[in-house]
C-alpha positions, 0 to 999 in steps of 0.5 A: 490471453490477458495482456500484463499491465505493469505499474511504473512507480516512482517510490517516495522517501519522505518523513524518514525520521518518523515513518516507523509504521503504517499500521496506525501505531501511536509513537511517543518520544516523550514530546508528543504522541503521533500516529502514522497510517495509510489513508484515503483522501476525501477532501483537502482537510478530510481523510478516511482511515481503512477502519472507516473513521474520518480524520479531519485536519483542524490544524495543518502547517503542510501544503498538499496537492491531493485529489479525492481518492488518493492514498496517502501516508499520513502523520498526525497528532490526535487532538480529540475524538468526536461523539461520532467517532471522527478524529480531529487531528493536527497533520504533521506531515504526509506523502502520496503513495502509489496505487496499482491495479490488479491485472488478470493474467493466465498461468503462462504470463504469470510464470514468465513475469519478472519477480525480483526479490524485495525485502518485505516489512509488512503486507496487510488488508485495509478496507478494500486495499492490499497494502505493502511496506518494503525495501528494494535496491534502487539506483536511477531507473524506474522499476516496474511493479505489478500484481497479477490475479490468476484469471483461470481460478476466479471461480475457485475458493481462493483467488491467487495473486503474484507480486511482480517486480522488474528492476528494468536494468536498474544498476545496483544502488542502495536500499529505499523504503517503499509503500504501495496500495492495490485496490481490490474492489474492481476484481473482488467487489466490496469487502466483508464476504470473507473471500480467501485470497493468497498473495505470493511475494519473492522476498530477499530473506525468505524466498517465495512466500505466500500470504493468505487473507480473507477479504 
C-alpha cells in the first residue's frame, strides 16, 4: 500500500485588492489594464505562461526571491508583444504559490483520507499543471492538503484523483483565498495525449463534485 504523503501548505494572501482571476483575464478600471495568471519562473526576469508564451519583465519595481520552476501568481501590464509571441511586460506584483505532488494510493487509503470541504472557485488544467483557486476556513494551524491518484486504475481509461483536506484540528477562523498547483508530469508524462482524468473535490456548496479533463 502506497503511503499517503500530504502537502503542508502555508497559503498566501497577497495582492488582495487586484487578484480577481487566475485565468489570464484582462482587468481595466479605467486607469491601466493588467493581467493576472499563474506562471512558471524561468529566471529572475522571465516567466513561462501555461499557454507557452514567455513573459519578460522589462520594468519591475518588485523585489522577488524565486527559483526556476516555482509557480507564481503574476500581475502584469502588457507593454508589447514581440514578433516571436513573447510578452514584454511591467510587473505590478507577484506571489509564490504552493505546489503539490500527486501521490499514488489504494482504495482503502483514499476512502480513509480526510476530505473536509472547501469553497471552490475554479479548477483548471494549464500545461502540465492542475490549478485550483478556492477558499477555506483558517485560524492558526497549518492545514494538510493533498491529491491522491487511484493506483489500482493507472491502466484504465480514466485516472481517478481525489483532493484531500485535513484541517489538522485548526479551530474555527475566517475564510481565506488559496491558490494551488499540482504537477501532473511525473505521473502522466507530457500533456497532449488527451488522457482523461477525473478529480473529486468536496465542496462546501455542492458536496462531492467530480471534474473531468483531458490531459
